[in-house]
N, C-alpha and C positions, 0 to 999 in steps of 0.2 A: 439520448446518450447512448454510446456504442461500446464503451469499454470501462473497466475498473482497473486502475493501476495501483498496486500496493507498494508501500514504502515503509522504511523505518526512518524516523526523523533525524537520527544521528545526534539526538539531544538527550535531555533528561526525561523523566517520566510524565511530565505535564507539558502541554503546548505553550510555546512562547509566541510573541507577536509575529515573528518571521514565519513560524509554522502556520499561523492563521492566514497569512497571505498566500502561502504556497499550496495548501491542501484544502480540499472541501470538507474533509472530516478527519479528526484525530482521535485516537483511543489512548487513554492514559493507563497506568499500571493496574488500576482497579477495574478496567473495562468500561469506564465512563466515556461516552462519545461527545466530542466537542465539534461545533460547526465552525468552519472557516469563514472568512470574510465574504467569499464568493460562493454562490450557489452553483451546483453542477451545471445548470443551464447557462451560466455565464461562459462555459467552455464549448458551447455549441458553435459559436463563432468567436475566435480569440481576438480580442481587441486590446492592444497594449495597455497595461495597467488596469484592465477590467475583467481579468480572469485569473484562475489559480494556475500558476506556472509551475507545475509539479514535475513534468516530464519533458525535458528538452526534445523537441521534434515529435511529441506525441500528445499534446494537450487537447487538441480539437476533438470534441466528442468524448473525452475521457474524464472520469471521476477519479480524483486523487484521494486515497485513503492512507493515512500514516499511523503506524504504531509509534507512540512517543517513547523512544528508547534508543539504545545502542551508542550513546556518546562514548568515545574512546575505544570503539571496536578496532581490534588489530587482526584477530583471527579467532577460530573456534576455541583456541586455547587461552586467548586473552580478549574477553568480550567487553571489557570496560566495567564501569560501575552501574550501568543501567541496562542490563540484559532484558530482552523481551520476557515478560512474565506469562505463565500459562493462562491465567484468567484474562489477561489482556489479549493474547492471541485468539483465544476461543471467542471472546466478545467481538473481535474484529471479523472473524469468519462468519459469525451469526449476522453481524451488521451488513457485511458484503452480500450475504444471501438475500437479505431484505432489499438491498439496493438492486441486486440483479432481478429480483421479482418486480419491484416498483418500476424499473426502467426497461423491463423485458430484455435484459442482457443475458445471452446464453453463456454458460460456464464452459468456455473453451480456451485453449492456449492463446488464441488471437484476441479474445475479448475480456478475459480476466487473467492478469499477469502481473509479475513483479516488475519493478523498475529495472532490475538486473536483466530480466528476460527481454524487456523492450529494447534495452541497449544492445543485446546480442542480435536481435532481429533487425536492428537499424544501426549498423556500425558507422554510418556517416553522420548520425545525429550526435548532439551533445550528451545524450544519455549513454553512449557507448562507454563502457568501463565503470559504470555505476555499480556499486556492490550491494545495494539494498534490493532484495533480501537474499543473502547467500548463506545465512546460518540461522537456525531456530533454537535458541538455548533451551526452551522447554522440551524440545524433541531432537536431541543431539544425534539420534540415529538416522535422521533424514539427511541424505547426501545433498551437497550443493546443487547438483544437476537434477535432483528429484523434488526440490522445494516447490516449484511451481505446480507440479502435479499433486503434491501433498496438499497444498493450499486449495487448489481447485476441488479436490475430493472432499475436503472439510466444508467448503462453501456449499457444494452440492448436497452434502449430508444435512447441513442446516436448512437449506432451501427445501429439501424433501419434507422437513418437519413443519414447514409453514402451512 
């Protein structure tokens, strides 16, 4: 595996059947990690119907991790009824640190990124225009264009503790 791509599910606080198809791992509001139907290794070579299709144009070699949250998100001023929780976010960062160590994935902007960042880097893909993750309710001071670096620094901090 070469990358970790982070998402919000745009759903409620717990994974649904669709989430389990799309992501390798999902984190609920309490920080519990759920496994998806497909293992990360299924994305080494993407065969239709046999891998987690979490990032249009970027699934090969990529682990999809979703925070179960953000249904109804409109903007930082209207986040819907399921905003990302602090315990959930921190659990996701810790879990991604463990994944980066297990799969020897360096924590760089090209190897650990949000779906939003992937879309910006690949404007011809179907991921262009995706908004996950452009706002972090537990950390409202983090600007949209700084979220990726904030996430990477958190993951690095957790990895240093392993």
